[in-house]
C-alpha positions as CSV (number, residue, x, y, z in Angstrom):
1,M,7.1,18.3,-7.3
2,G,4.9,16.8,-4.6
3,N,2.8,13.7,-4.6
4,T,-0.6,14.0,-6.2
5,L,-3.7,11.9,-6.3
6,M,-2.9,11.3,-10.0
7,D,0.4,9.5,-9.3
8,L,0.2,5.8,-10.2
9,V,0.4,2.8,-7.9
10,Y,-0.1,-0.9,-8.3
11,V,-3.2,-2.4,-6.7
12,K,-4.1,-6.1,-6.5
13,E,-7.4,-7.2,-5.1
14,F,-8.1,-10.5,-3.4
15,H,-11.6,-11.6,-2.5
16,S,-12.1,-14.3,0.1
17,E,-15.2,-15.3,2.1
18,G,-16.8,-11.9,1.7
19,E,-13.6,-10.0,2.6
20,L,-11.7,-7.6,0.3
21,V,-7.9,-7.7,0.7
22,V,-5.9,-5.1,-1.2
23,A,-2.1,-4.9,-1.7
24,I,-0.9,-1.5,-2.9
25,C,2.6,-0.3,-3.7
26,D,4.1,2.8,-5.3
27,A,4.7,1.9,-9.0
28,E,8.5,2.4,-8.9
29,L,8.9,-0.1,-6.0
30,L,7.4,-3.2,-7.7
31,G,9.9,-6.0,-7.9
32,K,12.4,-4.4,-5.5
33,T,13.8,-5.8,-2.3
34,L,14.2,-3.6,0.7
35,R,16.7,-4.6,3.4
36,E,17.3,-3.2,6.9
37,G,19.1,-5.2,9.6
38,N,17.7,-8.7,9.5
39,T,14.6,-7.6,7.6
40,R,14.2,-8.4,3.9
41,F,11.0,-7.2,2.3
42,Y,10.4,-8.2,-1.3
43,I,7.8,-6.2,-3.1
44,D,6.6,-9.2,-5.0
45,P,4.8,-8.6,-8.4
46,N,2.7,-11.7,-7.7
47,F,1.3,-10.0,-4.6
48,Y,1.3,-6.3,-5.4
49,G,1.4,-6.3,-9.2
50,G,-2.2,-6.1,-10.2
51,R,-3.2,-3.1,-12.2
52,K,-1.9,0.4,-12.3
53,V,-4.3,3.0,-11.0
54,T,-4.2,6.6,-9.6
55,I,-3.7,7.1,-5.9
56,S,-7.2,8.5,-5.8
57,E,-8.6,5.2,-7.1
58,A,-6.4,3.2,-4.8
59,L,-7.6,5.1,-1.8
60,D,-11.2,4.3,-2.8
61,L,-10.4,0.6,-2.9
62,L,-8.5,1.0,0.4
63,E,-11.7,2.5,2.0
64,A,-13.7,-0.5,0.7
65,S,-11.2,-3.1,1.9
66,T,-11.2,-5.2,5.0
67,I,-7.5,-5.8,5.0
68,A,-4.8,-3.8,3.3
69,N,-1.0,-4.0,2.8
70,L,0.6,-0.7,1.7
71,I,4.2,0.0,0.8
72,G,5.7,3.3,-0.5
73,E,5.8,7.0,0.3
74,K,3.0,8.0,-2.1
75,I,0.4,5.6,-1.1
76,V,1.1,5.5,2.7
77,N,1.2,9.3,2.9
78,A,-2.0,9.6,0.9
79,A,-3.7,7.1,3.2
80,I,-2.5,9.0,6.3
81,K,-3.9,12.3,4.8
82,R,-7.3,10.6,4.2
83,N,-7.2,9.2,7.8
84,L,-7.1,5.6,6.6
85,V,-3.8,4.9,8.3
86,H,-2.5,6.4,11.6
87,K,1.0,7.8,11.3
88,N,2.1,5.9,14.4
89,A,1.1,2.6,12.7
90,V,3.7,3.0,10.0
91,I,7.1,1.2,10.0
92,Y,10.0,2.1,7.8
93,I,12.2,-0.4,5.9
94,E,15.2,1.2,4.3
95,G,13.4,4.6,4.8
96,I,10.3,3.4,2.8
97,P,7.0,3.5,4.8
98,H,4.9,0.3,5.2
99,A,1.5,-0.1,6.8
100,Q,-1.0,-2.8,7.3
101,V,-4.7,-2.2,7.9
102,I,-7.2,-4.6,9.4
103,K,-10.8,-3.4,9.9
104,I,-12.6,-5.1,12.7
105,Y,-16.4,-4.7,12.9
C-alpha cells in the first residue's frame, strides 16, 4: 500500500522572533538513531516529538513555516510532490531521506 496524505507523522513547532520552525518525522522513526559512515542522526523526541498529525496537516504547516527539518520517506516524498522540497536537496542516511528547508524573503 502506498503512502497517503492520511498517514501520520510527528510535528513539533517552534516560534521565535516571528519565525515558524517545524520539525517533522515519519511516526515510526521517532526515537531511532540512523548511522551511515561517520554520520549519526538521532531522531530526538525532544525535537521531533510534538503532536501526531496527518501528512496533509503537516504539509500545511510546512508551507507556513520559515525553516523546516524533515526526516522520513512519507513526509519527504509528500513534500517533494507538493513542490516544497526539491528532490536534489534530499540527502539519505541509512536509506532514509532527510531535507532541510529555509525560506528567504
